[in-house]
N, C-alpha and C positions, 0 to 999 in steps of 0.2 A: 163673239166675244167671251171665252169661259168664264164660268161664275166662281167668284172666288170660294177658296175652301178655307176651314182649319188645319191646322198643321196637323200631320200624322202623330202617333206617337213615337215612330223611328226618328222623325223632323224633330221632336222635340227633344228626344235626348242627343239628337247630334247638335244643338245649339251649344256654340263654345262659350264657356264660362270664364270670366277673369278673375284674377285673385291676384295678390302679394306685390301690393304697387309700391313702389320706392321710386321715391325721386333725388336725384343726384344733389349735391350740395351746391354747385352752380345754378341750380334752377334750372335747367337747358335740358335735362333728359328726364325719363322717367322708364323704368321696368316693370315689368310686369308678367304674370305667366298666362297663357291660354290651354285650356283645357278643352281636348277636341275628341271625340269617340273615334275610335279604331276598329272598326268593322270587321275587317281583318284579321287581325290580331285579338280581337273578342276582348278589346281594354279600353281605359283611357289614356290620352298621352297630355301630360304635360310639358309644355316647351315656355321657355324664357324668351321673350320681347322685349324689345327696348322702341321707345319713340324719341327722336331727334327732332327737337325745337328747328334746328336749322335746315334740316331737309323737310320738316312738315309733314312725314310719314314714319311708320312702326314697321318693321320687320322681325323677324325670327333670327336668334343668334345661336341656339343650340340645335345638334342634330333632330333630324325629325323621328329617329327611331330610337333613340333615348329619351328616358323621361329627365324633367330637369325644372327643379322649383326653388323657391326663397333668394329672389335674386337682390342683392344688396350693393349698391354703388359704395367703391372706394371713397373715402376724404376728400382725395384729388379729386375725384369725379373721372378717372384715366382707367379706372380697372371696373369691372363687374365680376362676383362672385356668386357662386349659385350653390346648389346640392344635385349630386347626380349618381344615379346605382352604379358601382362597381363591382367586379365576380361573375361567379358563373350563376346561371339561372334560379338555383336552388338556394345560393348563398348574397344575393345582390343585395349591396347595405351603400347609403347614400356615404361620398366623400365630398368636400368642399374642392370646388375649380374654380380657378381664377381667370378670365379672358380680358383683353385689353378693348379700348371701346372700339378699336379700327378693326378688330376681330383677326389679329394677325400672329397672336401667339395664347395658346391656352395650356394652361399648366394645372395639374392635379395636385393638391399641397396635404393631403392628409390621408392615412392609410389605415384607418381604425377598425379593426377586428369585427366589431359591432355595429360600428357607422356613425355618421356624426346626426344629429337632431338639430340641434339648432347653431347658428353663430352671428356675431359682430364683428364689424370693424373695429379696431380700437381707433377715436375720433384723432389720434395723431396719425394713424395710416401705419404705425410701425407693426403693429401686432394685429392676428387675428384671434379673439377666443370664441371658442366652439363649446359645446356639451355632447359627451360620446359616453355611452354604457361601460360601466368597469368591466374588464376580462373575467371569464370564470376562471376562481380560484384553483390554485395546485392542489388542493384537498376535494376538491367536487370531480376534478380530472380522475383520481386516483380512485375515488370512492366510483366511480362510473364502471372503472375497469374491473374493480372486484366485485362489485353487488348489482352493477346495472343500474339504470336511472329510476331514481323515485325523486319525489318533492318534498322536503317539510313545510306544509302549508305555515306563511305567518315569518318564518326561521330565514328562510333564504331567497335571497333576492339580489339582483344585481342594478345599483346605483347609477344612477347618471353624472356625470362628475365634469369639472370645469377644468379646460387646457388652454393653453395659448400655444401659440408659434410665431417666430418672428418672422418678418417680412421685410424685403425690399424692392420696390421697383413692380409688385406684384410678384416677385419670386421668392423662393425660399431662399434665406440668408444661409440656413445651418438646418439639419434633419433634426433637430432636437426639440421635442415636444414636453413643455411643462405639464405634469399634472397637479393642478391648482388644489384641488381638495379630496377631500381622504372619500374612499369609496365606501369605507364602513359609516363614514359617518351623515353624509348628506347625498340627499338626491335633488339635484338643481331641478328646479322649474322653470323659472324666469330670472334674468340676471341684464342688468345696465354697467357702462363705462363712463366714468365720468369725463369731460372734455380734456382735461390734463393728463388721461390716463394713468392717472396714479393710484384709482381707489376702483373698487369692483363691487356692486351691492348684488345679491344675489337672493333670490325665495327659495327655501329647501325643509324639506320633510325628511327625519330619519331614513325610511325608506318608500321606497315605489307602490307600497301596498296602500290601496285606496283610504284605509281606516286609518292611515296616518293624516288625513287631510288636514285634521284638525292640530294636529302637532305641527303645522309648519312655521318658520321663523324666518327673520330676515338677517343677513350679515353682510357687513364692508370688510372686505379683502385689501390690503394694501400691497398693491403691486409689488413694491421697491422692498418691502421688510417682510413680506410675507404676515404680517401681524391682522390677527383675525378679530371682529369687533362683531358682538351679537347684541341686535338692537331688542330691548323688551319690550314686546309690544302683548300686552294679552288680548290679540283680537284675533278673529280668521281671516288670513290673509284670501288673497284670489286677484288673478289679473298680473297686468304689469308693474314694473316696478322702474322709476327713471332717476336721474341727476338734476338738479340744477346747474346751470351755466357755468356757477364756480365752483359747485361741486360741494358747497354745506349744506345743502337742503337734499332730502329725497321724497319722491309723490309715489304712493301706492294706491290700492283697494283694499281695503278693510271692511269689516264688520262693523256694525253701529255699538255690539254689546261684547260682552266676554265672552271667549272661547266656549267655555263648558255651556254655555246658554243653547249653542247652536247643536247641542248631541240631543236636543229633543225639540228645536223649534226651528223654522224657517229662518233662513238667512236673510239680511240683508246687509249692502256694502255702501258705504262712502266712499270719497276720495280723503286721503291724508297725506298733510305735509310734515312732516320729520326735521327738526333741526338735529343735524348730528352733535354739534358743539354742546348745546343745552339740552338736548332731550327732550324739547317742547314738541308738542302734537296739535295741530288746528284743522280743524274739520270745516274747512270753508264751504260747503255744498250742502245744504239741509235739505231742499225741495226736488229731488231726485230720486228716482228709486236706484234699487241695487246694480243697474245696466250702467252707472256712469264709471268709467274707466281712462286713466291717462293714458297717451301715447308716448307724446314726447316733451321735455321742458327746453324751450326755446327761449330766447332772448326777449321776446314780447308776450312770453305766457306760458303755460303748459296746455298742450293739444289735449282734448279731452273728446269723448265720444260717448255718448248717451241716446236711449230709446224714450220718445215720446209719444205716448199709444203706438200707430201704426207709421212712424217715423224714425231714423236714425241720424241724428245731429252730431255737428262737430263744430267747437269753438275754442278761443283760447280764454282756459282762466287768467284772471290777472292778478295781482298783487293785493288789490282790493276785495278781491272776494266775487267781483261780479267775472261775467262772461261775455266775451264777446264773439256772437254768431259769426261764423265761417260758413252756414250753409243756411236753405229756405228754413223756414219753421215748419211749413207743411207739405205733404206729397214729397217726401225727401228720403231715401234708404240710403246711406253712406256706411258701406260694408266694412271698409278700411281709410284709412287717410296716411301721407308721409308727408311730413314736412321739412324744410332745410332749418339748420342752427339758429339761422338769424330769424328766422318767422317771416322771410319774406316771400316763400316760392311754397306752393301747396300743389300736391297731386292726390288724387283721391278717387275710388271706386264708386258710382254713383249710380241708382236705379230710380225713376219717377212711377207713376201709377201706370199701369197696362204697358210696362216697358223692360228691358233686361240691362244687365248692366255694363254701364261704360266707363273708358277711365277720363277724368279730366285733370290739365293741368293751368294752375291759377284759374279756372272757372271756366277754361276752353275744353270744349269736349274732343280730346283725343284719338277718339275710336269709333268706328261705324257698325257695331254689333246688332245693333237694330234695323240693319237693312236686310238680314235675316228675312224678317217678316212682311217684306215689300211683296203685294201682290196676294196678300193672305188675309183671313179673317183674323183679328185676335177679341175675345170675348171683353165686355168689359165690365172691369172690376171696379167698385165701389165702397165705402164706407157706411154702414150701418149701423143703428144701436135701436136696443129695445131695454125692457124692465124687465130681471127675473121676479122670482114671486115673494122676495124681499124686497123689492122695490130698486135694486142696485142695478144700475144702467150698464149692460155688456154690449162690446161692439163686436161689430165682425166683418170679413170680407164678402160681400155676396157677388157672384162673377153670374153675366145674364149674357144672352148671345146677341149680336151686332144688330138684330132685328127685334127687339123685345116688344113684346105687347101686353102691357100692362093688364089688359080685360082678360089674357088668357090663365088659365091657372095650369102652373107646370110642375110636375114631377120636381121632388127636392133632393137633393145630397147635400149631407154634411161630410166635410174633411175637417177630421180634427186632429191640432199640431201637437205635437210631444212638448215634451218639458217636465213638468208644465209650468217651469219658469221660461217660456218663452213667446210666441204670436205668431200671428198670421198676417199678411200684409199684402197690400194690393196690387204687386210686382209678378214680370214675367221672370220667373226664374228655377230652371231645374235644380239646383243645388240646393232651394229650400224644399221642393216639392219633386222627386224623384221617383215616386212610387205610385202617384194618383193622377189620373190623366185628365186635368180638369178642361183642356180645350176641348177633346174629344168628348165628354160629357156633354159640352155645352153643343157641340154638334149633333150629338142624339137627341138632342130636345131636354135637357135637366136645365134646372139652375144650380149653381152650388153656393153653398155657405159655410163659411171659415169661420168660426166663433173663437171668441179671444174671451175664453170663460174665465172666471175669477182662478187668481192663481197666475195667469198671465203676466208677462213682463211691460215696462211700459207704461202701466195705470197707478204708478205710485203705490209705497209699502202696505198700505193698508188693506190693497185689493191686492197684491201679492203673497199677503198670508190670508186671504180669505176663506181659503179652503183646507186650512189646518183643523185636522181630524173631521173634516167633512168630505174627503175623497170619493169620489163615485156618488153619491147623493147631491152633493153642490154641482158637480159637474155636469150632470144629468139635468139639474135644475135649471140650469144656465144655457145648456145646447138646444133641450124640448120647448124653453120659451121663448128661444128664437125662431122656430118651427112655429110656436103658434101666431107668433110676431106676422111671419108671413102667409099663415094661412087666413089670418083676420084679416090685412090689408087684399086678399082677395088673389093673389097670386101664385099661391103654391095648392095643390091639389092632396089633402090632407091622408087621403089612401096611399098615396104613393109615395113615401118617404124613404130614404135609406142613411146609412151614416157608415163612415170608416174613419181609420187611422191607424197611426204607428207608436208605437213605443207608449208614453202615458196616452197619446191619443188612440192607440190599441188600446191599451188599458181602461179608458172610456167606451169606446163600442162594443169592449165586450161588458161591460156594466151595461149597457143599452141591449146588447144579446140576450142577458138572463135578467133585466130587472123589467124589462118593459115589453109592449105589446103594441108599441106604436109605430114600429118599421117593419117595412116589405120584406128590407134586406139589408144584412149590416157583413163588413170585414174588418178583421180583426187583425192588425200585422205588428209582430211583435209587441205582443199585449201583455200586461199583469192579469193574470185571473184571479191567483189566490197568493194573499198579503203574507201569510202567515210562512208557506212553503219558501213565496220568495223571497224572503228574509233570509231564510237558511242558503240561498243560493246563490244570490245576486254578488257581483262584486263591491257594491257599496251599500251596504245594510244600516248602515249611519244617516243616509239619505231618506231611508223610510221612517225613522224612528223623527226625524223632524218632520215631516209631514203628518204623524197618527202619533207623537208623546211619548211613546215608549215600545219596548219589544212588544213581541206577541205572546213570550211567556209571563209579561207583568200586567201586559194587558188586553188578553184575548179577544175580549168582544169588540174591542174597535176594530182588529183586524177580520173579523167576521163579517159585523155592519159594513164593510167596505169592499169587501171581496165579490166578484161577479159570481164566482161559484156558490156563494150561499144562497144567491136565488136560481140555483140552477132547475128547480121543479118548476117553476114560473115561464122558463125558456119557451120561445115556439118561434123563433125569427129565423130564417135560412141565413148561415153565416158561414162565409169565408174565412177560414185560418191563413195566415202566412205567417212564417218565420224563419229567421237566419239560422242556420246550423250552430254556427258558432261566437253566437250572442253573449255575452260573459255577464253583459249586465242586465239583460232578462230571458234567462234560459228556456229553452225547448220544452221543459215541463209546465209549464205555463199554457203554450198550445196544446200538448198533447191531453191535458186535465180537461181543458174547456171543453177538444173534441170530443171526448169518450163521456162528457158529460151530457152535451148536446145529442149525440147516437141514443145515449141511453133513455133519453128524452124523446128520441124520435123526431128529431129537429132535422131540417136539409142541411148537411154541413160538407164541408172540404178542407182537407189540411196539406198544406205544400209547406214542403221544409226544404227550403234551398241551401243545398251543398256549398259548403267552404265560405259561406256568407256570414258577416257578422251582424252590426246595426244597419250596414248598405252594403252593396255590390261594386266589386270595384270592375266589373264586366257590364256593358250596356245591354248586351242580349238578356242578362238577368231582369234587368232594371223593365227591360221592353215585355220581359212576360210578368213581371208582377203587374205593369199596367194594363195590359191585355187581358189577364185574369180578373181584377176589377171590374174593367171595363164588360166583360160578358156577363158579368155575375149581375151585375146591378141591371143591365140591359134586359137579361131575361128574365130575373125574377120582380120588375117593375113595370119593363116595358112588354114583355111578352116576348123576345126575341131568343132562337137558338141556343144552344149551348153545345152543339155537336161538336164545335174545335176545341173546345176548352181544354181538354184531357192533352191535345198536342202539343200544349203551352208548357210542359213539366216534364 
């Protein structure tokens, strides 16, 4: 009999991922999206699947060669709408399609030039509301003909507008589309419709410019009179918004302090319930950190989702402020949930430790994605904790081999999550870790630690803010104390330790590269290397001020102190640098600056720029290359293996 092996990198990337779970109002069917790697066309494919309780099986309902996403059942449960791209290869845009449950009829109901970004059925079934980008103005088109293309930064943009279209039995009643919001005034982010179809609440900012995030407001639109009401809430808004069943109240996520506070401080959110008639606002939850979000208001309460350490949970927020749990309190990551309006039926997408996500209907598992692992080894992921130098408890996910020997001293790799307002979880998910081959590291003989350093979500608002004006230095303390903890336990070889991460994880890895001599090898993915220059080039400069408390022009000292480049003269660790060419959030000058500095210091370094890629890639082959480069890099510098095939990967 052949001995079991761990998954290869290609197999890991081929693992299907499930998303967009949506339950029909009769509680009998679930729609979801399954993403697979299409190696022939060098892309990922998304297809809409449905599960029929009566048949006890799931099957795809959209063509295999066309992407389809965001499925939503009609209120009568007889039709399903979804988004699918239309147009030639260079100008494909998502449009709304409606398919009957029996699959006999399919109708395209929109033809927006810029495509549809999101949509919802009106609860009465008479309309579909959707959001689409406004058309380019006639003035801009004329200017292009006269002077060519240029962009007036911060002054020219195309807002997302709210539209409606009439429906009758899943078909067009007429071809008239109604644009409900002015493209000059509102950029729609989220919206919801009252059960009687008479009101629409939406969250909007003046423009899509990221710096306008702080200027978001809530509005209620009367669908019969077109009257628009602005809700005066001096809080920073984020996430979903929903109506109460009778339409008298709305629930949304908002900051706990006034908007201005979050120009220079880290944001924390809570759930707010707002009475439309009286203007009364209540915050029924005070013991959850900023991850809490309302999903839907049912007859039995508000379905909410929140993070508790390394668990993502769901429950019903009742009128008395108590929460009725709808999930296990431990070892449970629910990515998304969908509930019927009466609150009687629930579907959700859940993973537990050492497994990937499955879809559940009323707590019964209806998919079998974990059969992918049959006959294969899966590393063992568990939660450990340690104390940093300040005595603060830090948690992390430790991955070890199936045949773990506690008397052996293993080489250790740190995989550091981004965010920082995020966390690592003890589950098997390519969508959370598409760049670092943990299973293959384990097979090579490493053990892997994913630290949830201060600033990670799920550990309370105090922990979330504990890295304020301490970026880099505090992060380093948290991760290196985790290394020391494992060294002291006698399971890690202190002379064979490496670290890697992407985005904010890449920033922490860059800080380790220049600040420390503790590591044998490092990998910096899409990382920040100089806060001052990054501030002027990122699309979210306001985000930096929240963590550092000011701009680099008013407080240059904090920007210098927390920048990896400030410590470049002490750099000594071989460092792989990987970066997406089109990453607007963390632009490539970060990578080039670190690369040049390391070269000038005589440090072994390689810089890989992935063409056409932003934060992540839509090509599975690119993700294979990223993973294989990291596998070879650490295997060479820590295990002494050859690097002869490294250069053919890019």
